[in-house]
DOBAKE-165953 format. One line per 5 residues: number of its first residue (from 0); their letters; for each residue x, y, z of N, C-alpha, C. Coordinates in steps of 0.05 Angstrom, whole numbers, always signed. Atoms other than C-alpha are relative to their C-alpha. Layout:
NUM) A) X,Y,Z,X,Y,Z,X,Y,Z | ...
END
This chain:
0) XXXXX) -16,-26,+3,+230,-432,+236,-13,+10,-5 | +2,-14,+13,+205,-371,+207,+33,+0,-12 | -18,-5,+7,+249,-347,+159,-9,+40,-2 | +25,-31,+17,+232,-265,+132,+8,-8,-19 | +10,-3,+24,+232,-293,+69,-39,-12,-11
5) XXXXX) +25,+13,+2,+179,-347,+85,-15,+31,+14 | +4,-27,-3,+155,-283,+127,-2,+37,-7 | +1,-48,+3,+149,-216,+90,-14,+22,+17 | +21,-26,-11,+97,-185,+125,+12,+28,+3 | +0,-32,-10,+137,-135,+159,+21,-19,+1
10) XXXXX) -29,-10,+14,+207,-110,+158,+18,-11,+37 | -5,+5,-39,+247,-136,+227,+10,+28,+13 | -26,-24,-29,+263,-71,+279,-26,+24,-25 | +14,-21,+11,+198,-29,+231,-23,-4,+25 | +20,-4,-14,+152,+1,+280,-35,+10,-17
15) XXXXX) +36,-5,+7,+73,+11,+283,+1,+26,-6 | +4,-20,-5,+41,+76,+252,-25,-3,-17 | +24,-10,+2,-18,+107,+230,-8,+16,-16 | +6,-13,+23,-38,+110,+150,+2,+27,+2 | -1,-30,-1,-30,+189,+141,-17,-8,-36
20) XXXXX) +24,-4,+25,-85,+174,+80,-23,-17,+21 | +24,+27,-7,-130,+113,+122,-2,+10,+30 | +6,+3,-47,-124,+113,+193,+11,-10,+5 | -3,+30,-11,-101,+40,+193,+23,+8,+14 | -25,+14,-13,-41,+21,+240,+2,-14,-16
25) XXXXX) -21,+21,-2,+7,-13,+206,+36,-3,-3 | -47,+3,-5,+87,-30,+194,+5,-1,-26 | -6,+6,+24,+124,-29,+140,+11,-36,-16 | -1,+39,+5,+126,-99,+100,+12,-6,-29 | -21,-12,+30,+171,-68,+44,+0,+1,-17
30) XXXXX) -4,-5,+22,+143,-40,-1,-1,+38,+4 | -9,-33,-11,+166,+29,+25,-21,+22,+6 | +21,-16,-9,+107,+46,+62,+8,+11,+29 | -7,-11,-23,+147,+57,+134,+15,+24,-18 | -18,-22,+4,+177,+119,+93,-9,+27,-15
35) XXXXX) +12,-10,+12,+122,+139,+59,-36,+21,+23 | +23,-3,-35,+78,+138,+134,-24,-14,-28 | +19,+2,+27,+22,+105,+70,+1,-39,+16 | -8,+24,-7,-12,+33,+91,+0,-7,-34 | -12,+5,+29,+7,-17,+30,-19,-2,-24
40) XXXXX) +19,-9,+19,-69,-11,-6,-2,+29,-5 | -10,-31,+1,-63,+63,+4,+18,-2,-24 | -38,-12,+15,+7,+65,-26,-17,-15,-30 | -8,-6,+26,-19,+27,-86,-24,+13,-13 | +22,-19,+3,-83,+70,-92,+18,+16,-15
45) XXXXX) -16,-22,+17,-31,+121,-121,+24,-13,+1 | -20,+3,+33,+3,+82,-168,-20,+1,-6 | +18,-8,+9,-66,+76,-194,-15,+16,-7 | -19,-34,+2,-63,+153,-190,+10,+4,-15 | -16,+1,+26,-12,+156,-233,-12,-9,-20
50) XXXXX) -9,+10,+22,-23,+112,-276,-33,+4,-19 | +28,-15,+16,-104,+143,-289,+9,+36,-16 | -13,-28,+3,-59,+227,-283,+13,-20,-27 | -31,+20,+28,-15,+186,-342,-21,-18,-35 | +13,+20,+30,-71,+162,-389,-6,-32,+4
55) XXXXX) -3,+24,+8,-58,+95,-376,-13,-25,+14 | +19,-2,-11,-116,+80,-347,-26,+6,+2 | +31,-10,+5,-192,+91,-356,-12,+10,+30 | +11,-14,-30,-236,+130,-290,-13,-27,+14 | +12,+20,-8,-268,+66,-299,+11,-33,+26
60) XXXXX) -20,+27,-16,-217,+18,-290,+11,+15,+20 | -2,+1,-25,-185,+51,-230,-10,+3,+17 | +26,+12,-21,-257,+55,-189,+4,-27,-9 | -11,+35,-5,-253,-23,-202,+22,-19,+20 | -17,+7,-39,-185,-27,-165,+6,+5,+10
65) XXXXX) +14,-11,-27,-202,+28,-116,-13,-27,+15 | +17,+19,-11,-259,-18,-105,+15,-32,+7 | -8,+20,-8,-224,-83,-98,+22,+2,+18 | -20,-2,-29,-163,-64,-56,-24,+13,+19 | +9,-7,-17,-212,-35,-16,-15,-16,+28
70) X) +16,+13,-11,-255,-101,-3,+11,-17,+20
END
């Protein structure tokens, strides 16, 4: 038997939706995707965009992170 802790990929009762950014069919995994209607990858990219805007990372670092996420 798998528990929510062991299988935390999806939130119980969460519906499936298309990411408003990339269009990927996804659902909430507990990383706030359902609230923002974005997939986990796009949420991470948004996080790196904020870091770039705040001069916490360089454009090169941002580009590398995005490449890694989109593999």
